C-alpha positions as CSV (number, residue, x, y, z in Angstrom):
1,M,-81.8,-60.8,10.4
2,R,-84.2,-60.5,13.3
3,K,-84.9,-57.4,11.9
4,S,-84.6,-57.2,7.9
5,L,-83.0,-54.3,5.9
6,L,-84.7,-52.0,3.5
7,S,-83.8,-52.7,-0.3
8,I,-81.5,-50.2,-2.0
9,A,-81.6,-49.5,-5.7
10,V,-78.3,-49.3,-7.6
11,L,-78.1,-46.6,-10.2
12,S,-75.7,-47.0,-13.2
13,A,-74.8,-44.3,-15.7
14,L,-75.1,-45.1,-19.4
15,T,-72.8,-43.4,-22.0
16,L,-74.4,-42.8,-25.4
17,P,-72.1,-43.3,-28.5
18,T,-71.4,-40.5,-30.9
19,L,-73.9,-40.5,-33.8
20,S,-72.4,-41.1,-37.3
21,H,-73.8,-40.1,-40.6
22,A,-73.4,-41.7,-44.1
23,E,-71.3,-39.7,-46.6
24,D,-74.2,-39.7,-49.1
25,A,-76.5,-36.9,-48.0
26,A,-79.5,-38.7,-49.5
27,A,-78.9,-41.8,-47.4
28,P,-80.9,-42.2,-44.2
29,V,-79.2,-41.4,-40.9
30,A,-77.8,-44.5,-39.2
31,A,-79.5,-45.5,-36.0
32,P,-77.4,-45.0,-32.9
33,A,-75.8,-48.2,-31.5
34,A,-77.5,-49.5,-28.4
35,A,-75.7,-48.5,-25.2
36,P,-74.0,-51.5,-23.5
37,A,-75.9,-52.7,-20.4
38,A,-74.3,-51.8,-17.2
39,P,-72.8,-54.9,-15.5
40,T,-74.6,-56.3,-12.5
41,P,-72.5,-55.5,-9.4
42,T,-70.9,-58.6,-7.8
43,W,-71.4,-57.1,-4.3
44,T,-73.8,-54.5,-3.0
45,F,-73.9,-53.1,0.6
46,P,-77.4,-51.9,1.5
47,S,-77.7,-50.2,4.9
48,T,-80.3,-48.4,6.9
49,I,-80.7,-46.4,10.1
50,S,-84.1,-46.0,11.9
51,F,-85.7,-44.5,14.9
52,V,-88.8,-46.3,16.4
53,S,-91.1,-45.5,19.2
54,D,-90.6,-49.0,20.6
55,Y,-88.5,-52.0,19.6
56,I,-91.0,-54.8,19.1
57,W,-90.0,-58.4,18.5
58,H,-92.7,-61.0,18.1
59,G,-95.2,-58.7,19.8
60,Q,-93.0,-58.0,22.8
61,S,-91.2,-54.8,23.7
62,Q,-87.4,-55.1,24.0
63,T,-87.0,-51.6,25.3
64,W,-89.5,-51.5,28.2
65,G,-91.9,-49.5,26.0
66,K,-89.2,-46.8,25.2
67,P,-87.8,-45.6,21.8
68,A,-85.0,-47.3,20.0
69,L,-82.2,-46.2,17.6
70,Q,-81.4,-49.0,15.1
71,A,-78.9,-49.5,12.3
72,G,-77.8,-52.3,10.0
73,I,-75.7,-53.1,7.0
74,E,-75.5,-56.1,4.7
75,A,-73.0,-57.4,2.2
76,D,-75.0,-59.0,-0.7
77,H,-73.4,-61.1,-3.4
78,A,-74.9,-61.6,-6.8
79,S,-75.1,-65.3,-6.2
80,G,-77.6,-64.8,-3.3
81,F,-75.2,-65.1,-0.4
82,Y,-75.4,-62.4,2.2
83,A,-73.9,-61.4,5.6
84,G,-75.2,-58.7,7.8
85,L,-74.9,-56.8,11.1
86,W,-77.8,-55.1,12.8
87,G,-78.0,-53.4,16.2
88,S,-80.4,-51.7,18.6
89,N,-80.5,-50.4,22.1
90,V,-82.5,-52.6,24.5
91,S,-83.6,-52.4,28.1
92,S,-81.9,-54.1,31.1
93,H,-85.2,-54.1,32.9
94,W,-86.4,-56.8,30.5
95,L,-83.1,-58.3,29.3
96,A,-80.8,-58.9,32.4
97,D,-77.8,-56.5,32.3
98,A,-78.3,-55.8,28.6
99,N,-78.3,-52.4,26.9
100,L,-77.2,-53.3,23.4
101,E,-78.3,-56.1,21.0
102,T,-76.3,-57.0,18.0
103,D,-77.5,-59.5,15.3
104,W,-74.8,-61.2,13.2
105,S,-76.4,-63.0,10.2
106,V,-75.4,-65.1,7.2
107,G,-77.6,-66.7,4.7
108,F,-78.6,-67.4,1.1
109,R,-81.6,-66.1,-0.7
110,N,-82.8,-66.4,-4.3
111,A,-85.8,-66.8,-6.6
112,F,-87.0,-69.9,-8.4
113,A,-89.8,-71.1,-10.6
114,T,-92.3,-68.2,-11.2
115,D,-92.7,-65.6,-8.5
116,F,-91.2,-67.9,-5.8
117,K,-88.4,-67.0,-3.5
118,Y,-86.5,-68.5,-0.5
119,D,-84.2,-67.4,2.2
120,I,-82.3,-69.7,4.6
121,G,-79.7,-68.7,7.2
122,G,-78.8,-68.1,10.8
123,T,-78.4,-65.3,13.2
124,Y,-76.2,-65.0,16.3
125,V,-77.9,-62.6,18.8
126,Y,-75.2,-61.1,21.0
127,Y,-75.7,-58.9,24.0
128,P,-72.2,-57.6,25.2
129,S,-71.5,-58.7,28.8
130,A,-75.2,-59.5,29.5
131,D,-75.7,-62.3,32.1
132,F,-78.5,-63.2,34.5
133,S,-76.0,-63.4,37.3
134,K,-75.5,-59.6,36.9
135,A,-79.1,-58.7,37.6
136,P,-78.9,-56.6,40.8
137,V,-82.4,-57.3,42.1
138,F,-82.6,-61.1,41.9
139,A,-80.0,-63.8,42.6
140,Y,-79.3,-66.1,39.7
141,T,-76.6,-68.4,38.6
142,S,-74.6,-67.4,35.5
143,S,-76.5,-67.7,32.2
144,K,-75.7,-65.5,29.2
145,L,-78.5,-64.1,27.0
146,N,-76.7,-64.8,23.7
147,T,-78.5,-67.2,21.4
148,V,-78.5,-68.7,17.9
149,E,-81.5,-68.7,15.6
150,L,-81.6,-70.8,12.4
151,Y,-84.4,-69.8,10.0
152,G,-86.0,-70.6,6.7
153,N,-88.4,-68.6,4.6
154,I,-90.4,-69.3,1.5
155,G,-92.4,-66.8,-0.4
156,W,-94.7,-66.4,-3.3
157,K,-95.2,-62.9,-4.7
158,W,-96.4,-60.9,-1.7
159,L,-96.9,-63.8,0.7
160,N,-94.2,-65.4,3.0
161,F,-94.0,-68.2,5.5
162,K,-91.0,-68.4,7.9
163,V,-89.9,-70.8,10.7
164,G,-87.1,-70.2,13.2
165,Y,-85.4,-72.6,15.6
166,N,-83.1,-72.1,18.6
167,P,-80.5,-74.8,19.0
168,T,-79.2,-73.0,22.1
169,K,-81.0,-71.9,25.2
170,F,-83.7,-69.3,24.5
171,Y,-82.0,-66.0,25.5
172,G,-80.5,-67.6,28.5
173,W,-83.8,-68.8,30.0
174,N,-83.6,-71.8,32.4
175,T,-85.2,-73.1,35.6
176,N,-83.2,-70.8,37.7
177,N,-84.3,-67.5,36.1
178,S,-87.6,-68.4,34.6
179,G,-89.5,-70.1,37.4
180,G,-91.8,-73.0,36.7
181,P,-93.9,-75.5,38.5
182,G,-92.1,-77.0,41.4
183,V,-89.1,-74.6,41.0
184,G,-88.4,-72.3,43.9
185,A,-86.7,-69.7,41.9
186,N,-87.8,-66.1,42.6
187,S,-88.2,-65.2,38.9
188,P,-89.4,-61.7,38.5
189,S,-91.1,-62.4,35.2
190,F,-93.7,-64.9,36.4
191,A,-94.2,-63.9,40.0
192,G,-97.9,-63.2,39.1
193,D,-98.3,-66.5,37.4
194,T,-96.7,-69.2,39.5
195,N,-97.9,-72.0,37.1
196,A,-95.8,-70.5,34.2
197,G,-92.1,-71.0,33.7
198,V,-89.4,-73.4,32.4
199,N,-90.1,-76.9,33.6
200,A,-87.8,-78.4,36.2
201,G,-85.1,-80.4,34.5
202,G,-85.9,-79.0,31.1
203,S,-83.9,-76.9,28.7
204,T,-85.2,-74.1,26.4
205,S,-82.9,-75.4,23.7
206,G,-85.3,-76.5,20.8
207,T,-87.5,-73.4,21.1
208,Y,-89.1,-72.5,17.8
209,Y,-91.6,-70.2,16.1
210,Y,-93.5,-69.9,12.8
211,V,-95.0,-66.8,11.1
212,A,-97.1,-66.1,8.1
213,S,-96.9,-62.6,6.6
214,G,-97.9,-60.5,3.6
215,S,-96.6,-57.3,2.1
216,Y,-98.3,-55.5,-0.8
217,D,-97.7,-52.2,-2.6
218,V,-101.2,-50.8,-3.1
219,V,-99.7,-47.8,-5.0
220,P,-96.1,-46.8,-5.8
221,G,-94.5,-45.8,-2.5
222,L,-97.2,-47.1,-0.2
223,N,-97.0,-50.6,1.2
224,L,-99.4,-52.5,3.5
225,A,-98.2,-55.4,5.6
226,G,-99.3,-57.8,8.2
227,E,-98.2,-60.9,10.0
228,V,-99.3,-63.5,12.6
229,G,-97.0,-65.9,14.3
230,H,-96.7,-68.3,17.2
231,Q,-93.8,-68.7,19.6
232,V,-93.2,-72.1,21.4
233,I,-90.8,-72.1,24.4
234,A,-89.3,-75.6,24.7
235,N,-89.9,-77.5,28.0
236,S,-92.0,-74.8,29.5
237,T,-95.5,-74.3,30.9
238,G,-97.6,-71.2,30.1
239,L,-95.0,-69.3,28.2
240,D,-96.0,-69.8,24.6
241,W,-97.7,-66.9,22.9
242,T,-99.2,-65.8,19.6
243,W,-98.6,-62.4,18.1
244,Y,-100.0,-60.2,15.3
245,K,-99.0,-57.0,13.5
246,V,-100.6,-54.9,10.8
247,G,-99.3,-51.6,9.4
248,A,-98.2,-49.5,6.5
249,T,-95.0,-47.9,5.2
250,K,-94.8,-44.8,3.1
251,S,-91.6,-44.3,1.0
252,F,-90.1,-41.0,-0.1
253,D,-87.3,-39.9,-2.4
254,G,-83.8,-40.1,-1.1
255,G,-84.3,-43.4,0.8
256,W,-86.6,-42.0,3.5
257,A,-89.6,-43.9,4.8
258,V,-92.1,-43.6,7.6
259,N,-94.1,-46.5,9.0
260,A,-96.7,-47.3,11.6
261,F,-98.1,-50.6,12.8
262,Y,-100.3,-52.0,15.5
263,T,-99.2,-55.1,17.4
264,G,-100.4,-57.3,20.1
265,T,-100.3,-60.9,21.6
266,S,-102.5,-63.5,23.1
267,G,-102.1,-66.9,24.7
268,S,-100.1,-66.2,27.8
269,S,-100.5,-64.1,30.9
270,A,-96.9,-64.7,32.1
271,Y,-95.6,-61.4,30.5
272,K,-98.1,-59.1,32.2
273,N,-96.8,-56.8,34.9
274,F,-93.3,-58.1,34.4
275,A,-91.0,-57.1,37.4
276,S,-87.8,-55.3,36.3
277,F,-84.6,-57.3,36.6
278,D,-82.7,-54.2,37.9
279,R,-85.3,-51.9,39.5
280,A,-87.3,-53.5,42.3
281,T,-90.2,-51.0,42.3
282,D,-90.8,-51.1,38.5
283,S,-92.9,-53.4,36.3
284,S,-94.3,-53.4,32.8
285,S,-96.5,-55.5,30.5
286,I,-93.9,-56.6,27.9
287,D,-96.6,-57.7,25.4
288,K,-99.0,-54.8,25.7
289,S,-101.0,-54.1,22.5
290,K,-99.9,-50.8,21.0
291,L,-99.2,-48.6,18.0
292,V,-95.6,-48.2,17.0
293,I,-94.2,-45.5,14.6
294,G,-90.8,-45.2,12.9
295,L,-88.7,-43.2,10.6
296,S,-85.9,-44.7,8.5
297,K,-83.2,-43.7,6.0
298,S,-81.8,-46.2,3.5
299,F,-78.4,-45.9,1.8
């Protein structure tokens, strides 16, 4: 998932057998038989709901700097196969005519060798009814924001490296709605940087990113994590960026957790003072460095 679910422990009750004694009072008491191990469930269904002060993806706000309510559920098979659904509110100021994002994912994850693990899969990011042609402030031809991301992750102990690839257009971006050298489109996003945008005649299909991350439990219930990644927008000028994030998560009984992280970006000025798609007088820096806090509950 674009956004991953919290792990949920499965508790199984064990039944102790009735103790038996030898008829001879002088004989030692027989040791109780070992309780049979509880079978590993074939399927588990971890889920979570969270409230965050801002929905950040790759260092960029998806909610115009406002809070988000997010929820997700996975169906995990003992073989390593999984399928999941995750959702969050988003802002139509930044994502044309979008108010809801849903991520539909399938994949396979497992461990190998000693302390190694992998995860491969894909996510279909779907924004119900969202289309650039519905942006009220700017005139665009039709281009839906829905996109596909294929990903692969390999990890060792607390370190991970992930790559992602978009075989479709990058969230509907094209020369009509993302400006670019020699393109006369009145893109709101890059009005302050006329040298940035999708290149004329190009397609954002083939966009990719890579990210290195680490997550370490310093003491039980306290995790420190950080990541640094780079996003490359295919056939574009001045749109690539690098992001970073560092933070901590504190877990509590009952599946509750609080987290806080600091995030920021570098490498592109195209996302500064971004003009709203649906409110002509409003603008915001999508990738402003900031502290984000969240509260979550796992089930």
